[in-house]
Structure formats: C-alpha cells, structure tokens
C-alpha positions as CSV (number, residue, x, y, z in Angstrom):
1,M,-22.9,-72.2,51.8
2,S,-22.8,-68.9,48.9
3,A,-25.8,-67.5,47.7
4,N,-25.8,-68.1,43.3
5,K,-25.3,-65.0,41.5
6,Q,-27.7,-64.5,38.4
7,E,-28.3,-61.3,35.9
8,Y,-29.8,-58.2,37.3
9,T,-31.3,-55.2,35.6
10,I,-31.1,-51.9,38.2
11,T,-32.9,-49.0,36.8
12,V,-31.6,-45.4,37.9
13,Y,-33.5,-42.3,38.3
14,T,-31.9,-39.0,37.7
15,E,-32.1,-35.7,37.7
16,N,-28.6,-34.9,36.4
17,Q,-26.4,-37.5,34.2
18,I,-23.1,-35.2,33.8
19,G,-20.8,-37.2,35.2
20,L,-23.0,-39.2,37.3
21,L,-22.0,-41.8,34.6
22,N,-18.7,-41.6,35.7
23,R,-19.4,-42.4,39.5
24,I,-21.3,-44.7,39.4
25,A,-18.8,-46.8,37.4
26,I,-16.7,-46.3,40.2
27,I,-19.6,-47.9,42.2
28,F,-19.2,-51.0,40.1
29,S,-15.0,-50.8,39.5
30,R,-13.8,-50.7,42.9
31,R,-16.4,-54.1,43.6
32,K,-15.0,-55.2,40.7
33,I,-18.3,-56.5,39.1
34,N,-18.5,-56.1,35.3
35,I,-21.0,-54.4,33.7
36,E,-23.1,-56.3,31.0
37,S,-25.0,-53.3,29.3
38,L,-25.3,-50.0,30.7
39,N,-27.9,-48.0,28.5
40,T,-28.8,-44.3,29.9
41,S,-31.7,-41.9,28.5
42,P,-35.2,-40.1,28.9
43,S,-37.6,-41.3,31.2
44,E,-41.3,-40.1,30.3
45,V,-40.5,-37.1,32.8
46,E,-38.5,-34.5,31.7
47,G,-35.5,-33.3,32.6
48,I,-35.9,-37.1,34.4
49,H,-33.0,-39.7,32.5
50,R,-33.3,-43.7,33.4
51,F,-29.8,-45.5,33.6
52,T,-30.7,-49.7,33.0
53,I,-27.6,-51.4,34.1
54,V,-26.9,-55.8,34.0
55,I,-25.3,-57.1,36.2
56,N,-24.4,-60.8,37.1
57,E,-24.6,-61.0,40.5
58,T,-26.0,-62.1,44.4
59,E,-28.8,-60.4,45.8
60,E,-27.0,-59.4,48.6
61,V,-24.5,-57.3,46.1
62,V,-27.2,-55.5,44.4
63,R,-29.1,-54.5,46.6
64,K,-25.5,-52.9,48.2
65,L,-24.9,-51.5,45.1
66,S,-28.6,-50.6,44.5
67,R,-27.9,-48.5,47.9
68,Q,-24.8,-47.3,47.5
69,I,-25.9,-45.4,44.2
70,E,-29.4,-43.9,45.9
71,K,-26.3,-42.1,47.6
72,Q,-25.5,-40.7,44.9
73,V,-26.9,-36.8,45.4
74,E,-29.0,-36.4,41.9
75,I,-30.5,-39.8,41.9
76,I,-34.2,-40.3,42.8
77,K,-34.8,-43.9,43.2
78,V,-33.1,-46.9,42.7
79,Y,-34.5,-50.2,41.6
80,Y,-32.9,-53.7,41.3
81,N,-34.6,-56.4,39.2
82,T,-34.8,-60.3,38.3
83,N,-35.0,-61.3,34.1
84,E,-38.6,-62.1,35.3
85,E,-39.8,-58.9,36.8
86,I,-39.4,-57.2,33.1
87,I,-40.4,-56.3,30.1
88,W,-36.5,-55.8,28.0
89,Q,-35.5,-56.0,25.2
90,E,-31.7,-54.9,22.9
91,M,-31.6,-54.2,19.6
92,A,-28.8,-55.8,16.8
93,L,-27.1,-55.3,13.6
94,Y,-26.4,-57.7,11.6
95,K,-24.0,-57.2,8.1
96,V,-23.8,-60.0,5.8
97,P,-22.1,-60.5,1.9
98,T,-25.1,-59.5,-0.4
99,D,-24.1,-62.1,-3.0
100,E,-23.8,-65.1,-0.3
101,I,-27.9,-64.2,1.5
102,A,-28.9,-64.2,-2.0
103,E,-27.5,-67.7,-3.6
104,K,-27.9,-69.5,-0.5
105,V,-30.4,-68.1,1.8
106,K,-34.2,-67.9,1.4
107,V,-33.5,-64.1,2.8
108,E,-38.0,-63.4,2.8
109,R,-37.8,-66.6,5.3
110,L,-35.3,-66.1,7.4
111,L,-36.7,-62.7,7.9
112,R,-39.8,-64.5,8.9
113,E,-38.4,-66.8,10.7
114,Y,-35.9,-64.8,13.3
115,G,-38.2,-61.4,12.8
116,A,-35.4,-59.3,11.5
117,R,-35.5,-56.3,8.2
118,A,-33.3,-55.8,6.0
119,V,-31.8,-51.8,7.0
120,V,-29.7,-51.6,3.4
121,I,-29.0,-53.7,0.7
122,R,-25.7,-52.8,-1.1
123,K,-24.4,-55.5,-4.1
124,D,-21.2,-56.6,-1.8
125,Y,-23.4,-56.6,1.7
126,T,-27.0,-56.2,3.2
127,V,-27.8,-55.0,7.0
128,F,-30.1,-56.8,8.8
129,E,-31.9,-55.6,12.5
130,T,-33.6,-57.5,14.7
131,T,-35.2,-56.9,17.9
132,G,-35.5,-59.5,21.3
133,Q,-33.8,-61.3,24.5
134,R,-29.6,-62.3,24.7
135,E,-30.4,-66.2,23.0
136,E,-32.7,-64.6,20.1
137,T,-30.0,-62.0,18.7
138,D,-27.3,-64.3,19.6
139,R,-28.7,-67.4,17.2
140,L,-29.4,-65.6,14.2
141,V,-25.6,-65.0,14.5
142,E,-25.0,-69.0,14.5
143,V,-27.3,-69.0,11.2
144,L,-26.3,-65.7,9.9
145,E,-22.0,-67.6,10.3
146,P,-22.1,-69.8,7.5
147,F,-22.6,-66.9,4.9
148,G,-20.0,-65.1,6.6
149,L,-21.4,-62.4,9.0
150,I,-18.9,-59.2,8.7
151,E,-20.7,-57.6,10.7
152,F,-22.2,-57.6,14.2
153,V,-23.1,-55.1,16.9
154,R,-25.4,-55.4,19.0
155,S,-27.5,-52.4,21.7
156,A,-27.3,-52.1,26.0
157,R,-30.6,-53.9,27.2
158,V,-34.3,-51.2,27.2
159,A,-36.2,-52.6,30.5
160,I,-39.5,-52.0,31.9
161,I,-40.2,-52.9,35.4
162,K,-43.8,-54.9,35.2
163,G,-44.4,-53.4,39.1
164,S,-43.6,-50.0,38.7
165,N,-47.0,-47.9,39.2
166,S,-46.6,-46.1,41.9
167,F,-43.2,-44.9,41.3
168,H,-44.3,-43.6,38.4
169,E,-46.9,-41.8,40.0
170,K,-44.4,-39.7,41.9
171,L,-42.6,-39.4,39.8
172,K,-45.2,-37.5,37.9
173,E,-46.3,-35.4,40.9
174,F,-42.5,-34.3,41.6
175,E,-42.5,-32.9,37.7
176,M,-45.5,-31.2,38.6
177,T,-44.3,-30.0,42.4
178,E,-44.4,-25.9,42.6
179,P,-41.4,-24.1,44.8
180,S,-42.3,-24.5,48.5
181,E,-42.9,-21.3,50.1
182,E,-39.7,-21.4,51.8
183,V,-37.8,-21.6,48.4
184,V,-39.5,-18.8,47.0
185,E,-39.4,-16.9,50.1
186,N,-35.6,-17.3,50.5
187,E,-35.8,-15.5,46.5
188,F,-37.0,-13.0,48.2
189,L,-35.0,-12.3,51.0
190,D,-32.7,-13.1,48.4
191,K,-33.1,-10.3,45.9
192,Q,-33.8,-8.1,49.1
193,D,-30.0,-8.5,50.2
194,E,-29.7,-7.2,46.3
195,V,-31.5,-4.4,46.5
196,F,-29.4,-3.1,50.8
197,T,-26.4,-3.8,48.3
198,M,-26.5,-1.7,45.0
C-alpha cells in the first residue's frame, strides 16, 4: 500500500546562502522531485537566512529529504510541515485592459470581493495585486480571464510555522553567543605564531 502524497512546506535555516541553493536543488533533482515553490529571505535573526520550499510528496520522502538537507555544512535547522501546521500566503499580480475593466466590471466590488487593490492604472492596462492562498489567487484569474487577462504572476510562498517558538529562542541565543574560550585561545596562538615567524 503506497502512502499518500500531499503538500509539504520545508523551512530551512542557514548561515550562508551562497552556493547553497544549487546544492539543495541537486538534492531534489536527483530524486526527480519537482519544487512547486521556492522562496529565500532573511529571518528574524541577523545573518540567518530562511528558505521556504513547497513540494508534493509522501511524509517519508519529505523526512528523508529534510535530514539530507540538514547534513549540509551551513544548515542550522530544517523543519517540514503540512499546510495545517503553518500560516502561509502568496502574492499575485494581474494585468488587464483598462477599457474592459472600466466598462464591464464594477472595480470597487471586484477589489472588495477578492481583497485586491489596483497598484497601477494606465490608459491601456490596470494591474491588480492580491495576497492569499493558492485557491484565492486562482479564483481571481478565472474572474479576470473573460476581461482579457494580459498577464498573471504569483510569488513563491511565505510561511510561518505555528508551533516553532522554542527554535526561535535558540536562534536568538545563537545570535548572542560569544566565541568560546577555545576559539579565542586559538586566535591568540595564531597571533603569537605570526610574531615568531616575522
């Protein structure tokens, strides 16, 4: 009996993102796993970056992937969560002909109903922006298609884990830690060596 696939959000905390994106992508491509959404951003702690990756897979596969990502040198912590365990949003932009919208749709009603707002209004086109979950942003595509939807783009997912308080405290501690005495001692020895070799 095969386990069911579902949407999982993998959250990766890392000290350094240079070259890491490529290594993470290779981990997925080797297993022929399609990344549905990928976002990278700073976290609440300076110098710590956060990757948010969305895939459709079984929990077993996601668990193995998360373990493998966590083995990478610069990775601090990896979480994986179902949609019920996170608060998430995506942002979308829609470009439509201004004439069509002005003539056939009550713009105020449309904006109110879908929580959208006009970000650019020109004679030839209007750009709307909305934020929500995938179903909500897709629904507005369907509504705008009959009015000559020119262009549509959606951002990658941003997500906050509902139950991750303890790790965030650890992250803050990580930021405040001073170099250990051993590290300071090594630096002192290195400086002494420099003096002797001069």
